[in-house]
C-alpha positions as CSV (number, residue, x, y, z in Angstrom):
1,M,160.1,107.3,125.1
2,I,161.1,110.4,123.1
3,L,161.6,110.9,119.3
4,K,164.4,113.2,118.4
5,L,163.2,115.2,115.4
6,G,165.5,117.3,113.2
7,I,164.0,120.5,111.9
8,P,166.1,122.1,109.0
9,K,167.6,125.4,109.9
10,G,168.0,127.9,107.0
11,S,166.1,128.2,103.8
12,L,163.6,125.5,104.7
13,Q,163.0,126.5,108.3
14,E,160.0,128.8,107.9
15,S,158.2,126.6,105.4
16,T,158.8,123.5,107.5
17,I,157.4,125.1,110.6
18,R,154.4,126.3,108.6
19,L,153.8,122.8,107.3
20,F,154.0,121.3,110.8
21,K,151.5,124.0,112.0
22,K,149.0,122.8,109.3
23,A,149.7,119.2,110.3
24,G,148.7,120.1,113.9
25,F,152.1,120.7,115.6
26,S,153.0,124.1,117.0
27,I,156.8,124.7,116.9
28,K,158.3,127.7,118.7
29,V,161.8,128.7,117.8
30,D,164.1,130.6,120.1
31,E,166.9,132.3,118.1
32,R,169.3,131.7,121.0
33,S,168.6,127.9,121.1
34,Y,168.9,125.0,118.7
35,F,166.1,123.1,120.6
36,P,162.7,124.5,119.5
37,K,159.7,123.8,121.7
38,I,156.9,121.6,120.2
39,D,153.5,121.0,121.7
40,D,154.0,117.2,121.8
41,D,155.6,115.7,124.9
42,E,156.8,112.7,122.9
43,I,159.0,114.8,120.5
44,Q,162.2,116.7,121.1
45,C,163.1,119.1,118.2
46,I,166.6,119.8,117.2
47,M,167.5,122.5,114.7
48,V,170.1,121.3,112.2
49,R,171.2,122.7,108.8
50,A,169.7,120.7,106.0
51,Q,173.2,120.2,104.6
52,E,174.1,118.2,107.7
53,M,170.8,116.6,108.6
54,S,171.3,113.2,106.9
55,R,174.7,112.7,108.6
56,Y,173.2,113.2,112.1
57,V,170.3,110.9,111.2
58,E,172.6,108.3,109.8
59,N,174.7,108.1,113.0
60,G,171.6,108.1,115.3
61,H,172.0,111.4,117.0
62,I,168.6,112.3,115.5
63,D,165.9,109.7,115.0
64,A,164.2,111.4,112.1
65,G,164.5,114.7,110.2
66,L,163.7,116.7,107.1
67,T,166.3,117.4,104.5
68,G,166.8,117.5,100.7
69,K,167.3,114.5,98.5
70,D,170.4,116.4,97.2
71,W,172.1,116.5,100.7
72,I,171.4,112.8,101.3
73,L,173.3,112.1,98.0
74,E,175.9,114.7,98.7
75,N,176.7,113.1,102.1
76,N,176.2,109.5,100.7
77,S,174.1,108.9,103.8
78,K,172.5,105.5,104.6
79,V,169.1,106.4,106.0
80,A,165.5,105.1,105.8
81,E,163.6,107.3,103.4
82,V,160.1,107.7,105.0
83,A,158.4,110.1,102.6
84,D,158.8,112.6,99.8
85,L,157.5,116.0,100.9
86,I,157.2,118.1,97.8
87,Y,157.8,121.6,99.2
88,A,160.6,124.2,99.2
89,K,161.3,127.7,100.5
90,Q,158.8,129.4,98.2
91,G,156.0,126.8,98.6
92,P,155.0,123.4,97.0
93,G,157.5,122.2,94.4
94,K,161.0,120.9,93.7
95,V,164.3,122.7,93.4
96,K,167.1,122.2,90.8
97,W,170.8,122.1,91.0
98,V,172.1,123.8,87.8
99,L,175.3,124.5,86.1
100,A,175.4,128.3,85.4
101,V,177.8,130.7,83.8
102,P,177.9,134.4,83.1
103,N,175.7,135.5,80.2
104,E,178.8,136.5,78.1
105,S,180.6,133.2,78.8
106,K,181.6,131.0,75.8
107,I,180.7,127.9,77.8
108,K,177.7,126.3,76.1
109,S,177.7,122.7,77.5
110,V,179.3,120.6,80.2
111,K,182.0,119.6,77.7
112,D,183.3,123.2,77.6
113,L,184.2,122.9,81.3
114,E,187.3,120.8,80.6
115,G,190.2,122.3,82.6
116,K,187.9,125.0,84.1
117,K,187.2,126.0,87.7
118,I,183.7,125.5,89.3
119,A,182.5,126.8,92.6
120,T,179.7,125.0,94.5
121,E,178.4,123.9,97.9
122,A,177.6,120.5,96.4
123,V,181.1,119.3,95.7
124,N,180.4,115.6,95.5
125,L,177.3,116.0,93.3
126,T,179.3,118.2,91.0
127,K,182.2,115.8,90.8
128,Q,179.8,112.9,90.0
129,Y,178.2,115.0,87.3
130,L,181.5,115.8,85.7
131,K,182.5,112.1,85.9
132,R,179.3,111.0,84.1
133,N,180.2,113.4,81.3
134,N,183.9,112.4,81.2
135,V,185.0,116.0,82.0
136,K,187.9,116.9,84.2
137,A,187.6,120.3,86.0
138,E,188.5,121.8,89.3
139,V,185.7,121.9,91.8
140,E,186.1,124.1,94.9
141,F,183.7,124.4,97.9
142,S,181.8,127.6,98.1
143,W,180.9,128.9,101.6
144,G,178.2,131.1,100.2
145,A,177.4,133.9,97.8
146,T,178.3,131.5,95.0
147,E,176.4,133.5,92.3
148,V,178.9,136.4,92.6
149,K,182.0,134.4,92.0
150,A,181.8,134.0,88.3
151,P,183.6,135.1,86.2
152,E,186.1,136.9,88.5
153,L,187.0,133.9,90.7
154,V,185.7,130.8,88.8
155,D,184.5,129.9,85.3
156,A,181.2,128.4,86.3
157,I,179.0,127.6,89.4
158,V,176.7,124.8,90.4
159,E,173.9,126.3,92.4
160,I,170.5,125.4,93.7
161,T,167.6,127.3,92.4
162,E,163.8,127.4,92.9
163,T,162.8,130.1,90.5
164,G,166.0,131.2,88.8
165,S,165.5,134.8,89.9
166,S,168.8,135.1,91.8
167,L,170.8,133.7,88.9
168,R,169.2,136.2,86.5
169,A,169.8,139.0,88.9
170,N,173.5,138.1,88.9
171,N,173.8,138.0,85.1
172,L,174.0,134.2,84.9
173,R,172.4,131.8,82.5
174,I,171.7,128.1,83.1
175,V,173.8,125.7,80.9
176,D,172.4,122.4,82.3
177,V,170.3,120.9,85.0
178,I,172.3,118.5,87.1
179,M,169.4,117.1,89.2
180,E,166.0,117.9,90.7
181,S,165.6,117.6,94.4
182,N,162.8,117.7,97.0
183,T,162.4,117.6,100.7
184,K,162.5,114.1,102.2
185,F,161.4,112.8,105.6
186,I,164.2,110.4,106.7
187,A,164.9,108.2,109.7
188,H,167.8,106.5,111.4
189,I,167.8,102.9,110.2
190,E,167.6,101.5,113.8
191,S,165.0,104.0,114.9
192,W,162.9,102.9,111.9
193,K,163.1,99.3,113.2
194,N,162.0,100.4,116.7
195,P,158.2,99.7,116.9
196,W,157.3,102.8,119.0
197,K,159.5,105.2,117.1
198,K,158.4,103.8,113.7
199,K,154.7,104.2,114.7
200,K,155.4,107.8,115.9
201,I,157.3,108.7,112.7
202,E,154.5,107.2,110.5
203,K,151.9,109.3,112.4
204,I,153.9,112.4,111.7
205,K,154.3,111.4,108.1
206,M,150.6,110.9,107.6
207,L,149.8,114.4,109.0
208,L,152.5,116.1,107.0
209,L,151.4,114.4,103.7
210,G,147.8,115.3,104.6
211,A,148.8,119.0,105.1
212,L,150.8,119.0,101.9
213,L,147.9,117.5,99.9
214,A,145.7,120.2,101.2
215,E,148.1,123.0,100.2
216,E,146.9,123.2,96.6
217,K,143.3,122.1,97.1
218,V,140.1,123.7,98.4
219,A,136.7,122.4,99.3
220,I,133.6,123.8,97.6
221,M,130.0,123.3,98.6
222,M,126.8,124.3,96.8
223,N,123.1,123.7,96.5
224,V,121.8,122.2,93.3
225,R,118.3,121.3,92.0
226,K,118.2,117.6,91.6
227,K,117.4,117.8,88.0
228,D,120.7,119.8,87.4
229,I,122.9,117.4,89.3
230,P,124.1,115.4,86.2
231,N,125.3,118.6,84.5
232,V,127.0,119.8,87.7
233,L,128.7,116.5,88.2
234,K,130.2,116.6,84.8
235,L,132.1,119.8,85.8
236,L,133.5,118.5,89.1
237,P,137.0,116.9,89.1
238,A,136.4,115.3,92.5
239,L,139.1,113.9,94.7
240,N,137.0,110.8,95.1
241,K,133.3,111.3,94.5
242,P,131.3,114.3,95.6
243,T,129.1,114.0,98.7
244,I,125.5,114.6,97.8
245,S,123.0,115.2,100.6
246,D,119.2,115.8,100.6
247,L,117.9,119.2,101.7
248,S,114.6,120.1,103.4
249,D,113.3,120.9,100.0
250,I,113.0,117.6,98.2
251,N,113.8,119.2,94.9
252,W,117.2,120.3,96.1
253,A,120.5,118.7,97.2
254,A,123.8,119.9,98.7
255,L,127.0,118.9,97.0
256,N,130.5,118.9,98.7
257,T,133.8,118.1,97.0
258,I,137.5,118.9,96.8
259,V,139.2,120.5,93.8
260,D,142.5,122.0,92.8
261,E,142.6,125.6,93.9
262,K,143.9,126.7,90.5
263,Q,140.7,125.3,88.9
264,V,138.3,127.2,91.0
265,R,138.5,130.5,89.1
266,D,137.2,128.9,86.0
267,L,135.0,126.3,87.7
268,I,132.7,128.5,89.8
269,P,131.2,130.5,86.9
270,K,130.6,127.2,85.1
271,L,128.9,125.7,88.1
272,K,126.7,128.7,88.4
273,E,125.7,128.4,84.7
274,A,124.9,124.7,85.3
275,G,122.4,125.6,88.1
276,A,124.5,125.6,91.3
277,E,123.6,128.2,93.9
278,G,125.0,129.2,97.3
279,I,128.5,128.2,96.2
280,V,131.0,128.4,99.1
281,E,134.7,127.8,98.8
282,Y,136.9,127.2,101.9
283,A,140.5,126.3,102.7
284,L,141.6,122.9,104.0
285,N,144.3,122.0,106.6
286,K,144.7,118.4,105.9
287,I,143.5,115.7,103.5
288,I,144.1,112.2,104.7
289,L,143.6,109.5,102.0
């Protein structure tokens, strides 16, 4: 049996392939083909734009795939949501759909959009947003380069952003955040009911989540005099509990633990002061809880 797996083409493509690599799957993309090769005989990869992924999963052309929560809502797709995968083009994290206008615009809130024109790729999300706020405005589909359309062609735009840098570069300011979105691992409802396919999807899910969890964490190991262990343990925000092993010298022990990478810069000097020696930091591929 084969699992048809949708890989998002476009902004998520490279980060998705990197994530699968950390999870243990090597995906090779041929620019002339929409069927990347993967080193798993039970998986057939299909490259599909994230904007369309949920529709192909919903109708069963693809068993499972990765796309944004935003596009599931935009397409009103009925799919099984297998897992939240918190990563985007630039790395771990979520993205936002925002209402933006030129810096010099008089529009200060959604209410000021009454009778105005808005360009966006997410037409349905924008119409729902306007409806929630009892505002009537014209919403037109944008095929791309949405940031450059205001103010010459439209009064405002609704655009996805990860850092806001593109909006600032185009002299735009954010008026409101419409929604936050993140990548989701989704499955066709009938495929999710199939025992073999469900088990295969769950294995992929476990490895992907393990790879994501490892993205922001590192392992550290060190040698500590046993008398200093209590002071060192106070400093360690362990994932579970540090592993403590005896060394050949009965007065010393080895400690291993996992910490957030952003903590290491401040943590290592403190560990040294508390008596740790031979401190080694190393990267992780996966953490399976």
